N, CA, C and O atoms as CSV, one atom per row, in Angstrom:
chain,resi,resn,atom,element,x,y,z
A,1,MET,N,N,174.153,139.612,53.648
A,1,MET,CA,C,174.813,140.714,52.999
A,1,MET,C,C,173.863,141.342,51.997
A,1,MET,O,O,173.011,140.667,51.420
A,2,HIS,N,N,174.016,142.609,51.803
A,2,HIS,CA,C,173.248,143.357,50.809
A,2,HIS,C,C,174.253,143.812,49.777
A,2,HIS,O,O,175.208,144.514,50.112
A,3,GLU,N,N,174.059,143.426,48.524
A,3,GLU,CA,C,175.115,143.627,47.538
A,3,GLU,C,C,174.546,143.825,46.143
A,3,GLU,O,O,173.382,143.525,45.877
A,4,LEU,N,N,175.390,144.334,45.267
A,4,LEU,CA,C,175.090,144.432,43.838
A,4,LEU,C,C,175.700,143.232,43.135
A,4,LEU,O,O,176.799,142.794,43.476
A,5,PHE,N,N,174.977,142.698,42.145
A,5,PHE,CA,C,175.419,141.526,41.406
A,5,PHE,C,C,175.246,141.757,39.916
A,5,PHE,O,O,174.395,142.541,39.496
A,6,ALA,N,N,176.046,141.077,39.127
A,6,ALA,CA,C,175.852,141.087,37.683
A,6,ALA,C,C,174.562,140.333,37.375
A,6,ALA,O,O,174.286,139.284,37.956
A,7,GLY,N,N,173.798,140.874,36.474
A,7,GLY,CA,C,172.575,140.216,36.031
A,7,GLY,C,C,172.805,139.630,34.647
A,7,GLY,O,O,173.884,139.117,34.351
A,8,LYS,N,N,171.786,139.710,33.805
A,8,LYS,CA,C,171.886,139.202,32.437
A,8,LYS,C,C,171.961,140.383,31.482
A,8,LYS,O,O,171.206,141.348,31.602
A,9,GLY,N,N,172.866,140.291,30.551
A,9,GLY,CA,C,173.005,141.350,29.557
A,9,GLY,C,C,174.168,142.272,29.864
A,9,GLY,O,O,174.812,142.184,30.910
A,10,GLU,N,N,174.408,143.146,28.927
A,10,GLU,CA,C,175.538,144.066,29.011
A,10,GLU,C,C,175.251,145.211,29.974
A,10,GLU,O,O,174.166,145.791,29.964
A,11,LEU,N,N,176.230,145.524,30.797
A,11,LEU,CA,C,176.117,146.665,31.697
A,11,LEU,C,C,176.408,147.948,30.940
A,11,LEU,O,O,177.261,147.981,30.053
A,12,HIS,N,N,175.697,148.993,31.296
A,12,HIS,CA,C,175.912,150.318,30.719
A,12,HIS,C,C,176.605,151.182,31.754
A,12,HIS,O,O,176.241,151.178,32.930
A,13,TYR,N,N,177.596,151.916,31.311
A,13,TYR,CA,C,178.434,152.741,32.186
A,13,TYR,C,C,178.168,154.214,31.920
A,13,TYR,O,O,177.656,154.570,30.858
A,14,PRO,N,N,178.512,155.071,32.873
A,14,PRO,CA,C,179.248,154.828,34.116
A,14,PRO,C,C,178.334,154.278,35.202
A,14,PRO,O,O,177.143,154.587,35.245
A,15,LEU,N,N,178.906,153.462,36.074
A,15,LEU,CA,C,178.193,152.956,37.240
A,15,LEU,C,C,178.572,153.817,38.439
A,15,LEU,O,O,179.450,154.674,38.338
A,16,ALA,N,N,177.930,153.597,39.545
A,16,ALA,CA,C,178.205,154.396,40.735
A,16,ALA,C,C,179.645,154.226,41.208
A,16,ALA,O,O,180.188,155.137,41.833
A,17,TRP,N,N,180.283,153.084,40.928
A,17,TRP,CA,C,181.629,152.789,41.399
A,17,TRP,C,C,182.650,152.639,40.272
A,17,TRP,O,O,183.842,152.498,40.545
A,18,ALA,N,N,182.218,152.668,39.033
A,18,ALA,CA,C,183.143,152.418,37.922
A,18,ALA,C,C,182.704,153.183,36.681
A,18,ALA,O,O,181.543,153.119,36.279
A,19,SER,N,N,183.635,153.900,36.086
A,19,SER,CA,C,183.302,154.645,34.871
A,19,SER,C,C,183.481,153.805,33.607
A,19,SER,O,O,183.049,154.203,32.525
A,20,GLU,N,N,184.119,152.641,33.749
A,20,GLU,CA,C,184.334,151.750,32.605
A,20,GLU,C,C,184.446,150.304,33.091
A,20,GLU,O,O,184.691,150.065,34.274
A,21,PRO,N,N,184.267,149.334,32.181
A,21,PRO,CA,C,184.270,147.919,32.585
A,21,PRO,C,C,185.514,147.456,33.334
A,21,PRO,O,O,185.407,146.627,34.239
A,22,SER,N,N,186.682,147.967,32.983
A,22,SER,CA,C,187.911,147.495,33.636
A,22,SER,C,C,187.968,147.862,35.118
A,22,SER,O,O,188.807,147.343,35.853
A,23,MET,N,N,187.080,148.754,35.559
A,23,MET,CA,C,187.067,149.197,36.960
A,23,MET,C,C,186.066,148.411,37.806
A,23,MET,O,O,185.919,148.686,38.997
A,24,SER,N,N,185.385,147.448,37.215
A,24,SER,CA,C,184.328,146.732,37.919
A,24,SER,C,C,184.582,145.234,37.896
A,24,SER,O,O,185.084,144.693,36.910
A,25,ALA,N,N,184.234,144.575,38.981
A,25,ALA,CA,C,184.415,143.123,39.082
A,25,ALA,C,C,183.179,142.484,39.698
A,25,ALA,O,O,183.275,141.771,40.697
A,26,LEU,N,N,182.035,142.737,39.107
A,26,LEU,CA,C,180.798,142.155,39.625
A,26,LEU,C,C,180.747,140.659,39.351
A,26,LEU,O,O,181.264,140.179,38.342
A,27,GLU,N,N,180.123,139.939,40.256
A,27,GLU,CA,C,179.862,138.526,40.029
A,27,GLU,C,C,178.360,138.311,40.067
A,27,GLU,O,O,177.611,139.135,40.594
A,28,THR,N,N,177.933,137.193,39.501
A,28,THR,CA,C,176.511,136.864,39.532
A,28,THR,C,C,176.133,136.359,40.920
A,28,THR,O,O,176.994,136.037,41.739
A,29,ILE,N,N,174.854,136.298,41.160
A,29,ILE,CA,C,174.356,135.769,42.430
A,29,ILE,C,C,174.809,134.323,42.602
A,29,ILE,O,O,175.223,133.933,43.694
A,30,SER,N,N,174.739,133.524,41.543
A,30,SER,CA,C,175.137,132.116,41.656
A,30,SER,C,C,176.634,131.979,41.903
A,30,SER,O,O,177.048,131.089,42.647
A,31,GLU,N,N,177.457,132.832,41.300
A,31,GLU,CA,C,178.901,132.793,41.564
A,31,GLU,C,C,179.191,133.138,43.019
A,31,GLU,O,O,180.019,132.492,43.663
A,32,CYS,N,N,178.514,134.151,43.532
A,32,CYS,CA,C,178.700,134.552,44.929
A,32,CYS,C,C,178.246,133.437,45.872
A,32,CYS,O,O,178.933,133.126,46.845
A,33,SER,N,N,177.098,132.842,45.584
A,33,SER,CA,C,176.584,131.760,46.425
A,33,SER,C,C,177.549,130.577,46.442
A,33,SER,O,O,177.793,129.989,47.496
A,34,ALA,N,N,178.095,130.227,45.284
A,34,ALA,CA,C,179.045,129.119,45.206
A,34,ALA,C,C,180.310,129.434,46.010
A,34,ALA,O,O,180.833,128.564,46.706
A,35,ARG,N,N,180.798,130.663,45.917
A,35,ARG,CA,C,181.991,131.061,46.672
A,35,ARG,C,C,181.732,130.996,48.170
A,35,ARG,O,O,182.580,130.523,48.927
A,36,LEU,N,N,180.566,131.467,48.604
A,36,LEU,CA,C,180.206,131.397,50.024
A,36,LEU,C,C,180.087,129.948,50.488
A,36,LEU,O,O,180.523,129.609,51.588
A,37,SER,N,N,179.504,129.101,49.660
A,37,SER,CA,C,179.380,127.676,50.007
A,37,SER,C,C,180.747,127.030,50.164
A,37,SER,O,O,180.972,126.272,51.108
A,38,ARG,N,N,181.666,127.327,49.239
A,38,ARG,CA,C,183.025,126.775,49.332
A,38,ARG,C,C,183.737,127.256,50.594
A,38,ARG,O,O,184.626,126.579,51.110
A,39,ALA,N,N,183.342,128.423,51.085
A,39,ALA,CA,C,183.947,128.967,52.309
A,39,ALA,C,C,183.268,128.422,53.567
A,39,ALA,O,O,183.619,128.814,54.680
A,40,GLY,N,N,182.292,127.515,53.393
A,40,GLY,CA,C,181.660,126.868,54.535
A,40,GLY,C,C,180.389,127.527,55.034
A,40,GLY,O,O,180.002,127.330,56.185
A,41,PHE,N,N,179.737,128.303,54.189
A,41,PHE,CA,C,178.490,128.948,54.595
A,41,PHE,C,C,177.290,128.226,54.016
A,41,PHE,O,O,177.332,127.726,52.892
A,42,ASP,N,N,176.218,128.176,54.797
A,42,ASP,CA,C,174.902,127.776,54.289
A,42,ASP,C,C,174.301,129.046,53.708
A,42,ASP,O,O,174.096,130.025,54.427
A,43,VAL,N,N,174.021,129.035,52.427
A,43,VAL,CA,C,173.567,130.233,51.723
A,43,VAL,C,C,172.059,130.205,51.576
A,43,VAL,O,O,171.491,129.243,51.058
A,44,GLY,N,N,171.421,131.262,52.034
A,44,GLY,CA,C,169.968,131.379,51.922
A,44,GLY,C,C,169.555,131.866,50.538
A,44,GLY,O,O,170.380,132.009,49.635
A,45,GLU,N,N,168.281,132.110,50.400
A,45,GLU,CA,C,167.720,132.584,49.133
A,45,GLU,C,C,168.072,134.052,48.910
A,45,GLU,O,O,168.221,134.817,49.863
A,46,PHE,N,N,168.202,134.431,47.655
A,46,PHE,CA,C,168.429,135.817,47.272
A,46,PHE,C,C,167.110,136.576,47.372
A,46,PHE,O,O,166.102,136.148,46.811
A,47,VAL,N,N,167.115,137.690,48.077
A,47,VAL,CA,C,165.945,138.561,48.181
A,47,VAL,C,C,166.221,139.759,47.276
A,47,VAL,O,O,167.076,140.594,47.572
A,48,ASP,N,N,165.494,139.829,46.184
A,48,ASP,CA,C,165.741,140.828,45.148
A,48,ASP,C,C,165.179,142.191,45.546
A,48,ASP,O,O,163.978,142.331,45.779
A,49,HIS,N,N,166.051,143.188,45.620
A,49,HIS,CA,C,165.653,144.567,45.913
A,49,HIS,C,C,165.935,145.473,44.714
A,49,HIS,O,O,166.067,146.688,44.862
A,50,SER,N,N,166.026,144.875,43.534
A,50,SER,CA,C,166.383,145.633,42.336
A,50,SER,C,C,165.382,146.739,42.029
A,50,SER,O,O,165.777,147.833,41.628
A,51,GLU,N,N,164.116,146.475,42.207
A,51,GLU,CA,C,163.114,147.510,41.917
A,51,GLU,C,C,163.232,148.667,42.908
A,51,GLU,O,O,163.074,149.825,42.522
A,52,ASP,N,N,163.503,148.373,44.168
A,52,ASP,CA,C,163.729,149.442,45.140
A,52,ASP,C,C,164.943,150.281,44.741
A,52,ASP,O,O,164.912,151.508,44.829
A,53,GLY,N,N,166.001,149.619,44.308
A,53,GLY,CA,C,167.198,150.322,43.855
A,53,GLY,C,C,166.916,151.175,42.633
A,53,GLY,O,O,167.399,152.303,42.528
A,54,ARG,N,N,166.134,150.634,41.711
A,54,ARG,CA,C,165.776,151.382,40.506
A,54,ARG,C,C,165.009,152.642,40.869
A,54,ARG,O,O,165.284,153.715,40.331
A,55,LYS,N,N,164.044,152.517,41.783
A,55,LYS,CA,C,163.260,153.678,42.220
A,55,LYS,C,C,164.132,154.715,42.921
A,55,LYS,O,O,163.932,155.917,42.744
A,56,PHE,N,N,165.094,154.255,43.713
A,56,PHE,CA,C,166.029,155.156,44.379
A,56,PHE,C,C,166.757,156.012,43.345
A,56,PHE,O,O,166.849,157.230,43.495
A,57,HIS,N,N,167.272,155.373,42.302
A,57,HIS,CA,C,167.994,156.111,41.269
A,57,HIS,C,C,167.059,156.996,40.462
A,57,HIS,O,O,167.452,158.080,40.030
A,58,GLU,N,N,165.839,156.552,40.253
A,58,GLU,CA,C,164.852,157.365,39.531
A,58,GLU,C,C,164.594,158.689,40.258
A,58,GLU,O,O,164.516,159.740,39.623
A,59,VAL,N,N,164.461,158.639,41.580
A,59,VAL,CA,C,164.258,159.851,42.381
A,59,VAL,C,C,165.477,160.763,42.275
A,59,VAL,O,O,165.336,161.975,42.117
A,60,ASN,N,N,166.667,160.183,42.362
A,60,ASN,CA,C,167.884,160.990,42.245
A,60,ASN,C,C,168.015,161.622,40.865
A,60,ASN,O,O,168.444,162.770,40.750
A,61,ILE,N,N,167.654,160.897,39.830
A,61,ILE,CA,C,167.703,161.435,38.462
A,61,ILE,C,C,166.847,162.684,38.369
A,61,ILE,O,O,167.289,163.705,37.841
A,62,GLU,N,N,165.637,162.612,38.873
A,62,GLU,CA,C,164.731,163.767,38.817
A,62,GLU,C,C,165.290,164.951,39.603
A,62,GLU,O,O,165.204,166.093,39.152
A,63,ALA,N,N,165.863,164.682,40.779
A,63,ALA,CA,C,166.442,165.761,41.595
A,63,ALA,C,C,167.635,166.390,40.884
A,63,ALA,O,O,167.776,167.612,40.864
A,64,TYR,N,N,168.488,165.562,40.305
A,64,TYR,CA,C,169.660,166.088,39.598
A,64,TYR,C,C,169.234,166.902,38.381
A,64,TYR,O,O,169.778,167.979,38.138
A,65,LYS,N,N,168.270,166.402,37.618
A,65,LYS,CA,C,167.791,167.129,36.439
A,65,LYS,C,C,167.165,168.463,36.834
A,65,LYS,O,O,167.392,169.479,36.177
A,66,ALA,N,N,166.386,168.458,37.899
A,66,ALA,CA,C,165.754,169.705,38.355
A,66,ALA,C,C,166.810,170.727,38.750
A,66,ALA,O,O,166.695,171.899,38.391
A,67,ALA,N,N,167.819,170.312,39.470
A,67,ALA,CA,C,168.883,171.230,39.889
A,67,ALA,C,C,169.635,171.770,38.678
A,67,ALA,O,O,169.920,172.965,38.594
A,68,LEU,N,N,169.951,170.888,37.749
A,68,LEU,CA,C,170.691,171.327,36.566
A,68,LEU,C,C,169.858,172.245,35.683
A,68,LEU,O,O,170.405,173.129,35.024
A,69,SER,N,N,168.534,172.048,35.660
A,69,SER,CA,C,167.677,172.935,34.858
A,69,SER,C,C,167.694,174.358,35.412
A,69,SER,O,O,167.423,175.316,34.688
A,70,ARG,N,N,168.015,174.491,36.703
A,70,ARG,CA,C,168.134,175.816,37.337
A,70,ARG,C,C,169.592,176.272,37.347
A,70,ARG,O,O,169.933,177.293,37.944
A,71,ASN,N,N,170.462,175.481,36.660
A,71,ASN,CA,C,171.897,175.750,36.629
A,71,ASN,C,C,172.477,175.806,38.037
A,71,ASN,O,O,173.297,176.665,38.362
A,72,GLU,N,N,172.025,174.860,38.865
A,72,GLU,CA,C,172.473,174.771,40.251
A,72,GLU,C,C,173.046,173.382,40.509
A,72,GLU,O,O,172.819,172.437,39.753
A,73,GLY,N,N,173.786,173.296,41.586
A,73,GLY,CA,C,174.208,172.000,42.080
A,73,GLY,C,C,173.070,171.408,42.900
A,73,GLY,O,O,171.979,171.976,42.954
A,74,ALA,N,N,173.314,170.299,43.520
A,74,ALA,CA,C,172.308,169.662,44.379
A,74,ALA,C,C,173.026,169.028,45.561
A,74,ALA,O,O,174.159,168.564,45.434
A,75,GLN,N,N,172.377,169.012,46.681
A,75,GLN,CA,C,172.907,168.357,47.885
A,75,GLN,C,C,174.304,168.873,48.230
A,75,GLN,O,O,175.159,168.113,48.683
A,76,GLY,N,N,174.528,170.176,48.011
A,76,GLY,CA,C,175.816,170.774,48.325
A,76,GLY,C,C,176.914,170.468,47.314
A,76,GLY,O,O,178.084,170.744,47.578
A,77,LEU,N,N,176.562,169.906,46.167
A,77,LEU,CA,C,177.539,169.522,45.143
A,77,LEU,C,C,177.552,170.537,44.010
A,77,LEU,O,O,176.551,171.206,43.752
A,78,SER,N,N,178.683,170.645,43.342
A,78,SER,CA,C,178.792,171.534,42.185
A,78,SER,C,C,177.994,170.971,41.015
A,78,SER,O,O,177.627,169.795,41.011
A,79,THR,N,N,177.729,171.816,40.026
A,79,THR,CA,C,176.986,171.347,38.851
A,79,THR,C,C,177.768,170.266,38.108
A,79,THR,O,O,177.159,169.351,37.554
A,80,GLU,N,N,179.113,170.348,38.079
A,80,GLU,CA,C,179.910,169.322,37.404
A,80,GLU,C,C,179.764,167.964,38.087
A,80,GLU,O,O,179.647,166.937,37.418
A,81,VAL,N,N,179.772,167.963,39.401
A,81,VAL,CA,C,179.606,166.704,40.144
A,81,VAL,C,C,178.191,166.172,39.946
A,81,VAL,O,O,177.997,164.965,39.805
A,82,VAL,N,N,177.206,167.064,39.936
A,82,VAL,CA,C,175.820,166.639,39.720
A,82,VAL,C,C,175.664,166.027,38.331
A,82,VAL,O,O,174.949,165.037,38.177
A,83,LYS,N,N,176.312,166.589,37.323
A,83,LYS,CA,C,176.261,166.016,35.974
A,83,LYS,C,C,176.835,164.595,35.970
A,83,LYS,O,O,176.274,163.695,35.345
A,84,ALA,N,N,177.946,164.403,36.666
A,84,ALA,CA,C,178.558,163.070,36.739
A,84,ALA,C,C,177.654,162.098,37.479
A,84,ALA,O,O,177.498,160.949,37.066
A,85,ARG,N,N,177.060,162.557,38.569
A,85,ARG,CA,C,176.153,161.678,39.325
A,85,ARG,C,C,174.895,161.373,38.534
A,85,ARG,O,O,174.358,160.269,38.626
A,86,LEU,N,N,174.417,162.336,37.758
A,86,LEU,CA,C,173.256,162.092,36.908
A,86,LEU,C,C,173.564,160.986,35.904
A,86,LEU,O,O,172.751,160.081,35.719
A,87,SER,N,N,174.715,161.044,35.257
A,87,SER,CA,C,175.089,159.999,34.287
A,87,SER,C,C,175.139,158.628,34.948
A,87,SER,O,O,174.644,157.647,34.393
A,88,ALA,N,N,175.736,158.562,36.133
A,88,ALA,CA,C,175.820,157.283,36.847
A,88,ALA,C,C,174.439,156.805,37.273
A,88,ALA,O,O,174.135,155.618,37.152
A,89,ALA,N,N,173.598,157.709,37.771
A,89,ALA,CA,C,172.247,157.327,38.207
A,89,ALA,C,C,171.413,156.832,37.034
A,89,ALA,O,O,170.654,155.874,37.176
A,90,GLU,N,N,171.548,157.477,35.873
A,90,GLU,CA,C,170.806,157.030,34.685
A,90,GLU,C,C,171.251,155.631,34.255
A,90,GLU,O,O,170.423,154.792,33.898
A,91,ALA,N,N,172.561,155.386,34.290
A,91,ALA,CA,C,173.049,154.047,33.921
A,91,ALA,C,C,172.615,153.008,34.948
A,91,ALA,O,O,172.212,151.904,34.582
A,92,MET,N,N,172.694,153.353,36.225
A,92,MET,CA,C,172.271,152.416,37.273
A,92,MET,C,C,170.793,152.073,37.117
A,92,MET,O,O,170.414,150.904,37.178
A,93,GLU,N,N,169.957,153.093,36.914
A,93,GLU,CA,C,168.507,152.857,36.754
A,93,GLU,C,C,168.254,151.966,35.547
A,93,GLU,O,O,167.455,151.032,35.624
A,94,ARG,N,N,168.915,152.240,34.449
A,94,ARG,CA,C,168.737,151.433,33.232
A,94,ARG,C,C,169.167,149.988,33.470
A,94,ARG,O,O,168.447,149.060,33.100
A,95,ASN,N,N,170.333,149.791,34.084
A,95,ASN,CA,C,170.828,148.443,34.339
A,95,ASN,C,C,169.899,147.666,35.268
A,95,ASN,O,O,169.678,146.473,35.064
A,96,LEU,N,N,169.359,148.328,36.278
A,96,LEU,CA,C,168.426,147.660,37.192
A,96,LEU,C,C,167.105,147.365,36.491
A,96,LEU,O,O,166.508,146.313,36.715
A,97,ARG,N,N,166.646,148.285,35.646
A,97,ARG,CA,C,165.382,148.094,34.925
A,97,ARG,C,C,165.477,146.951,33.934
A,97,ARG,O,O,164.521,146.192,33.776
A,98,THR,N,N,166.618,146.810,33.259
A,98,THR,CA,C,166.766,145.777,32.229
A,98,THR,C,C,167.252,144.442,32.780
A,98,THR,O,O,167.252,143.441,32.064
A,99,GLY,N,N,167.668,144.418,34.050
A,99,GLY,CA,C,168.142,143.173,34.649
A,99,GLY,C,C,169.622,142.917,34.452
A,99,GLY,O,O,170.114,141.851,34.823
A,100,SER,N,N,170.348,143.873,33.875
A,100,SER,CA,C,171.798,143.723,33.724
A,100,SER,C,C,172.509,143.811,35.063
A,100,SER,O,O,173.639,143.349,35.215
A,101,LEU,N,N,171.834,144.406,36.020
A,101,LEU,CA,C,172.357,144.586,37.368
A,101,LEU,C,C,171.274,144.163,38.345
A,101,LEU,O,O,170.093,144.436,38.127
A,102,LYS,N,N,171.666,143.506,39.405
A,102,LYS,CA,C,170.743,143.090,40.457
A,102,LYS,C,C,171.255,143.623,41.782
A,102,LYS,O,O,172.463,143.702,42.004
A,103,VAL,N,N,170.345,143.982,42.646
A,103,VAL,CA,C,170.715,144.371,44.003
A,103,VAL,C,C,169.785,143.628,44.944
A,103,VAL,O,O,168.582,143.523,44.701
A,104,GLY,N,N,170.353,143.121,46.007
A,104,GLY,CA,C,169.523,142.384,46.940
A,104,GLY,C,C,170.314,141.858,48.114
A,104,GLY,O,O,171.466,142.230,48.341
A,105,MET,N,N,169.667,140.992,48.844
A,105,MET,CA,C,170.208,140.503,50.097
A,105,MET,C,C,170.253,138.978,50.089
A,105,MET,O,O,169.363,138.308,49.565
A,106,VAL,N,N,171.318,138.457,50.688
A,106,VAL,CA,C,171.468,137.019,50.900
A,106,VAL,C,C,171.908,136.830,52.344
A,106,VAL,O,O,172.912,137.397,52.778
A,107,VAL,N,N,171.151,136.032,53.082
A,107,VAL,CA,C,171.546,135.718,54.454
A,107,VAL,C,C,172.275,134.388,54.417
A,107,VAL,O,O,171.756,133.400,53.897
A,108,SER,N,N,173.476,134.367,54.967
A,108,SER,CA,C,174.287,133.158,55.009
A,108,SER,C,C,174.729,132.914,56.439
A,108,SER,O,O,174.986,133.848,57.198
A,109,ARG,N,N,174.811,131.646,56.789
A,109,ARG,CA,C,175.261,131.276,58.131
A,109,ARG,C,C,176.434,130.330,57.999
A,109,ARG,O,O,176.472,129.470,57.119
A,110,LYS,N,N,177.381,130.507,58.886
A,110,LYS,CA,C,178.528,129.595,58.894
A,110,LYS,C,C,178.018,128.208,59.244
A,110,LYS,O,O,177.362,128.015,60.267
A,111,ALA,N,N,178.321,127.259,58.396
A,111,ALA,CA,C,177.859,125.889,58.611
A,111,ALA,C,C,178.582,125.280,59.808
A,111,ALA,O,O,179.762,125.546,60.037
A,112,THR,N,N,177.868,124.471,60.557
A,112,THR,CA,C,178.467,123.772,61.694
A,112,THR,C,C,179.294,122.605,61.174
A,112,THR,O,O,179.060,122.135,60.061
A,113,PRO,N,N,180.249,122.134,61.950
A,113,PRO,CA,C,181.039,120.964,61.512
A,113,PRO,C,C,180.138,119.770,61.196
A,113,PRO,O,O,180.421,119.013,60.268
A,114,GLU,N,N,179.049,119.593,61.964
A,114,GLU,CA,C,178.137,118.466,61.717
A,114,GLU,C,C,177.473,118.601,60.348
A,114,GLU,O,O,177.321,117.621,59.620
A,115,ALA,N,N,177.082,119.824,60.013
A,115,ALA,CA,C,176.435,120.035,58.720
A,115,ALA,C,C,177.408,119.823,57.565
A,115,ALA,O,O,177.003,119.460,56.460
A,116,LEU,N,N,178.697,120.052,57.828
A,116,LEU,CA,C,179.711,119.852,56.806
A,116,LEU,C,C,180.158,118.389,56.727
A,116,LEU,O,O,180.935,118.032,55.842
A,117,GLY,N,N,179.670,117.529,57.654
A,117,GLY,CA,C,180.045,116.130,57.641
A,117,GLY,C,C,181.397,115.884,58.253
A,117,GLY,O,O,182.056,114.895,57.934
A,118,SER,N,N,181.816,116.766,59.122
A,118,SER,CA,C,183.142,116.661,59.742
A,118,SER,C,C,183.002,116.184,61.175
A,118,SER,O,O,181.989,116.436,61.827
A,119,ASN,N,N,184.026,115.491,61.662
A,119,ASN,CA,C,184.067,115.080,63.060
A,119,ASN,C,C,184.805,116.092,63.911
A,119,ASN,O,O,185.005,115.879,65.107
A,120,VAL,N,N,185.210,117.192,63.297
A,120,VAL,CA,C,185.969,118.227,64.002
A,120,VAL,C,C,185.004,119.069,64.834
A,120,VAL,O,O,183.956,119.480,64.337
A,121,SER,N,N,185.340,119.323,66.068
A,121,SER,CA,C,184.500,120.148,66.943
A,121,SER,C,C,185.015,121.549,66.990
A,121,SER,O,O,184.441,122.396,67.676
């Protein structure tokens, strides 16, 4: 799975999916791994793509700022929507840069009954 996770430190809002803390339910990588393990999965290593995510938002920030400097929308969006997306992109970039937010991939496989120590086939 490729997912966003809570990192270390306070998150800054608005996020891409939540304008305030009560709208978000992020878990840490270790919490997610433990939940997957309890569900019977062998959990692989976390592959951190946070820097790629940060760069993605950095590019969007520049595009949104350029459009707004011309008093235009961007990508077919109104200037009001672009302003909202700019705020979210700036918070996302900051959270990824500071480690408050992590994005990455974890490959998990359903454990076999033998690996779980069960005699069930």
